[in-house]
N, C-alpha and C positions, 0 to 999 in steps of 0.2 A: 721381575717376579713372574713365575710361570703361570699359565692359564689355570692349571689345577690348584695352585696355591691361592690365586685370587678367588677361586670358587670355594675352597675349603675354609678360609678364614671367616667369611660371613656366615657360612653354614654352621661352623662350630660356635660362633657367637650366638646365633639364633637358638641352637639346641641347648647351649648352656643357660641362656636366659629362661628358656622354657622349663628346664629342669629346676633351676633356681626358684622360679615363681611357683611351679606346681608342687614341689616337695618341701620347700622351706618357707617361702614368703607367706603363703596362705595360712601357715600354722601360727604365725606370730600373735594374732589377736585372741587365740583360744584361752580358756580359763587356765589359771595356774594349777599345777599339781602341788601336793602338799609341801615339798621341799622348796618349791619356788615361792610359796608364801613366806617362807623363812627369809629368802632373799629380799622380798618386798618389806618384810618386817625390819630387817637390818638397815635397808636403805632409808626407811622412815625414822627409825628410833636409834640407829647407830650400833656399832659393835660393843659399846660400853654398857648397853642396857643390862641391868643386873640379872634378868631372867635367862640371859644367854649362857650363864655359868653352868646351866644344866645340859647344854648342848655339847656336841663333839668338837670342841676347840674352834667354834665358828668365828671367833675373833682373830684367828691367825691368818686368814686368807686376804691377800691384796686384791682379790677379784672384785670385792664389793665397791672398790673405787669406780669401776666401769659402769655398773647400773646406776650408781649415784650420779655420775656425770651425765649419763643418758637421761635420767629423770630431770636433771636441772635444765637440759636443753629441750626436751620434748614433753615434759610433764609426766605424770604418773599414769601408766597403762601397761597392760601385759606386753604389748608390742615394744614399747620404749625400753622396758627392762630386759627384754630378750634381744634387742638390737645389738648390744656388744658381742653376744655369742655369735650372732649372724655374721658380724664383721670379722671377728677373729677366725671363724671357720672358713670364710671366703679367703683369707690369707693362707689358711691351712691347705686349701685346694691348690694354690699357687706353689706352695712348698712341696706338696705331694707330687705335683707335676714335675718340678725340678729334680726331686730325688728319684722319681721313676726314670727320668731321662739319664740320670747319672748312674744309678745302681742296676737298672734292668736293661734299658735299650734307649738310644737317643730319640727314637720316635714314639716312645711309650707314654709321653706326658698326658695327652688328651684321653687316652684309654683309661689311665689311672684316675684322672679327674672325673670322668663320667661314671666310673665304677663307684665313686663315693656316694652317688645318689641312690644306689641299690639297697644297701642295708639300712633299716630304719634307725639302727643305733647311731649311725653317722648323722642322720637327719636330726636326731635328738641333740647332738652337740651344737648344731646350728640354731635350734629353736628352743633351747632350755636356758632359763635364767639362773644357771648354776655355774660353778667354776670349771666344769669339765671341758667345755669347748676351748676356753682359754688355756687350760692345761695341755690339751692336745696340740694347740698351736705353738705354745712355748717349747714343748718337747720337740716338735718338728723343727723349729728354728734352731734349737740347740744341736740336734743331730745334723742339720744341714751345714751349720758352721763348723761342726766337728769334722765332718767329711771334707769340707773345703780346706780346713786347716791341715789335716793330715795329707791332703793331696799336694798342696804347694808350700806349706810351712809359713804362710803369711801371718804375721802377728795380729793383724787386724781381725782376721777370722778367729784366732785364738781368743781375742778379747771379747768378741761377740758371743762366742761359745760360753765363756765364763759368765757373762751377764745373764744369758738365758738359762744356763744351768743353775745359777744362783736364784733365779726367779721361780723355777719350777716348784721347789718345795714350799715356797711362800704362797703358792696358789692353793695347794692341798697337801697336808702332811702324809696322806696315804701314798703319795707319789715317790717316796724315798727309795723303794726297790729299783726304780728305773735307772738310778745312778750306776748300778752295776753294769748296765748295757753300755754306758759311755766308757767306763773303765775297760771292760773286756774288749770292746771294739778297738780302742786305741792300742791296747797291748797286743792284740792280734795283728794289727797293721805293723806295729814295730817289730814283733818277732818274725813276721814273714817278710820283713824288709820292703814293705809296700808304702813307705812314707819317708820323706826327707827329714822329718822331725826327729830329733834325737830322743833317746830314752830319758835323759836328764830334763829336757824341755817338757816332755809329757808329764813327768813327775811334778815339775814346778807348776805347770798350769793346773793340774788336778789338786795340788796343794792349795792354790789360790781359791779354787772352787770349794774345797773342804773348809777353809777358814771362813769363807762367806756363809757357809751353812752351820758353822759351829754354834751360833746362838740358838738355833732351832733344835739342836740335839736333845736337850732336856725335855722340851715340849713334845718332841716326837716319841721319846722313850715313855713319857707319861701317858701318851695315847694308848700304849699297850695295856697299861693298868686299868684304863677306863673302857676298853673295848667291850667288855661284857655288858656294860650299862647301855650300850648303843646298838646291840644286835637286833637286826630287823629282818633276818632271813634264816632259813633252816640250813643244816649242814649240807654242803654241796656233795654231789656224787660224780662219778665219771661221766654219766649221761648229761648232767648239768654242765660239766666242763666241755664236753663235746659240742653241746649246743652253743655255749658261750663263745667258743673260738671260731665259729662260723666256718667249720670245715667244709660243708657243702658248697659254700661260695668259692673257696679256693679250688676244690676238686671240679666244681662245675665249670669254672673258667678254663681250666686245663682241658677237660674232656670236650666241652662244646667247641672250643677253638681247634682242638685236634680233629674233630669230625669235619669242621668247616675246611680245614687245611687239606684233608684227604679228599673231600668233595671237589675242591678246586685244584687239587694236585699241586699244592704249593711246594716248592723246594725248600726243605728245612735248612735254616742257617745256623751256624755255630753261635751259641750264646757266649758273650765275652765276660759274663758276671764272674768275678773272682770269688774265691772261697770266703774271704773276709766280708765281701758284700752280701753273699748268700747268708752267712752267719748273722750279719746285722739284721737283714730282713726277717729271718726266721725267729731270732731272739726277740726282736721288736714285737712280733706277732704273739709269741707264746710266753715270754718271760713273766710279765706282770700277772696274767691269769694263773700260771703255774705256781707262782710264789704265793698268791693269795689263797689258792687251793691248799697248798701245803701248810700255810699259817692256820687256816681254818681247821684242818685235821689235827695238827699238832697241839694247838692251844685249846681246842674245843669251843672257840668263839668264832662262829662263821662270819667272815668279812668278804665272802665271794659275791660281790654285787657288780653288775655290769658297769655301773657308773664309776666304780673304783678302778677298773682296768680299761677305762676309755682311752688311755694312752696307747693301748694295743691296736686300736682301730686303724691308724695309718699303716702300721706294720701289716695288718690283715689285708688292706688294699694293695700294698706293695707285693705281698706274697701272692695274691690272686693275679696281679699283673705279671709277676714272674712265672707263675704256672702257665699262663697263656703264651708267654714269650717264646717258649720252646717250640711252638708250632707256627709262629707268625713271621713271615719274611718282612724285610724293611718296608717294602712298597705297600704292604697291607695294613700297617698299623692305623693310619688315619681313616681309611674306609671302614675298618672294623670299629674304630672309636665312634664314628658317626652312626653306624648300625647299632652299636650298643646303646647310645643315647636315645635313638628312636625306639628301640625295643623297651627300654626302661619307661619311657613316656607312655607308650601304647599299653604296656602291661599295667602301669599304675592307673591309667584312666579306665582300662577294662575292668580291673579288680575293684576299683572304687572311683566313681566319677569325681568325687571330691577327695581332697587329701585325707589320709588316715588321721582320725581324730585321736586325741589323748584319752586315757582311761579315767582321768579325774576331772570332774566338772564341779568344782567348789563354787564357782560364781553362780551357776544356774541353780545349784542346790540351795544356796543362801537366798536367792530370789524366791524360790518356792517356799522356804521356811517363812520368809517375811509375808508372803501372800497368805499363808495359813494363820499367822498370829496377828496380823494387822487388825486393829480395832477390837482386840479381845485381850483377855488376861491369861491366855494359854501359856503355861510354862514350857520352856525349851531346855532340854537336857543335852549337854555337849560332852561326850567322852573325848578326851584328848586323842589326836591321831598319832602321838609320839610315844615311843616306848620309854622315854625318859620321864614320863608322867607318873612318878611314884615318889613316896616320901624319901628324903625330906624336901625334894624340889616341889612336889605337889602336896597341897593341903586343901581342905574344903574352902579355905578363905583365900585361895590363890588370886593374886592381883592381876587384873587385866589393865592394859595390854601386856601380854607375856608370850615368850617363845613357845610354851607348851600348847598355846591356842593361837598361833600366829595367823591362822586362816580367818579368825574372827576380827583381827585388826585390818585385814585386807578386804574381806567380804563381810562387812558387819551385818548383824541381825538386829531386828527392832525389839529386842528383849534383853534383859539382864539374864544371861544363861546360868543354869545350874551346871557347875563344872565337875566332871568325874574323871578319874584316871583312864588310861587307855584300855586296861583290862581289869578283870574283877579281882581285886585284892581286898584284904580285910578292912583296911582304912576306908576304901571306897564303898564297900558294902555297908559299913556302919553309917556313913553319911547318906547313902542312897536310901537306907531304911528309914532314916529320920525324915527325908524328903517325902518318901512314899506315904508315911503316916500323917504328914501334915499337909503341905500344899497340894500334892498330887491327889490325895483322897478327897480333897475339897473341890477339885476342878472337875470339869466335864470332859476334858481332853488334855493331852500334852504331847509334845514332839520330842523325839530323840534324833539328833542330827550329828553326823560325824563320818568317820571312815567305815567301810563295810564291816570290818571285824568288830569294831567298837559298838556299832549300832546293833549288830546281830547278838553279840554276847550280852550287852546290857538290856536289850529288848527282851531276850529270853529270861533274864533275871527278873525284870519288872513284871513280866507276864505270869511268873510263878508266885508273886507276892499275894498274900491273903487279902491285903487292903484293896487290891485291884482285881479281885475275882469277878469274873463276868465281863470284864472289859474286853473289847476287841481291838486288834491292831493290824495294820497293813502298811506296806511301803508306798510312798507317794513319789511318783515320777521315776525316771531312770537317769542316773548320773555316774555311771561307770562304777568305780570303786568307792564312791561316796553314796551314802544312803540317808534318806529321811523317812523315819517311821512315825506314824500317827496313831496314838492310843486314844480311844473314845469309850466313854461310859455307855453301856447299853441301856436304853430306856425301857 
């Protein structure tokens, strides 16, 4: 082992642990955001709970086995339920490093690994108790074994590819467009005669994958019919798409490394990336976002959410690594990787001495509500934070615990809450009017607790009621996109 290698291995280990702790580990104990409370709800009550019928096929994901196992081992906590995502994203880093060395440059692994700590979206994969980290890891494994199989034709690699490809759709139904990437890459390698695998064998392997996915086809098709009921975002624009694909990251890597190369007068080396490998990286980066953008525009039901194209994040990292590769000689990859890691750590600490916090603080908001109502008869009004909270799933007599108010099961409040839908609909107005005329008008104060939109809309609605004329209201505390509004009768 050379002196430089003996020096670099412990240096990379120290830098990796520092990034791992700074950007990922510190975020594990933070409060759940609203979708994570659904994970906690499912772990506690199971996927067969009747209220989950209102959700977007939540019972179809195999992901929930992991947080359930983690809870059995470590007890219930935010960190315990996020631990599986942290573990699978750690595996993802290994696979990204291997793929960077295979598709971009043999020395590019550490550069690609450290680059994963730069975008916050990748950190969310590691620290989110949702299926997206597992989905990215399984997609990476499927691509890795597909590349290996097409390289050497080993049946063992083909078998592993089939297993991981079969698992991917069982993690999240929204991942089905990604299968086009598998097929197109295999066909491209076959057409360009870049694989020893015959066309018949490729057809056979993909037929096996297709048969394994056949039971999920009716469920996936049914998802299209239900999409409108689960829309939580506006129609995407080209500006939204540009921001989503992280184009500045890719261009920044290319431009910054080019400037460094010119400063140090590095001699440019020829990149050996084949056309099929370039096509794989670019399609991995762009295909899922482009498809969801097109579906949103064509159907009129916007499904362009960052978490739905989380599978594109490894492709984005590889694309940024590839952009840098055109200016980096072999000897400079590892020093640049170490410099990148140091820069990310310094920038992160300079920008925020503590890790960036999430925008949702349901735990702290629930504690504040409990402090407000403890020892009193103060009513608590809870608009649902879910768009699915509408008839027939929602009724004034909605039974708790339930999916539409999963945050109340995870972070309970010391009152029987008045349950309202997420937005102002006639059925909700009728019920709220009854409450305003009875229990609220007889109280000296009441609390509205929920998502920012729900509290704002319903707070304005109650403020305009004649029964509450002269009451004053204000927000209590600061909890990101969660709000607590206190209404008080003026004396």
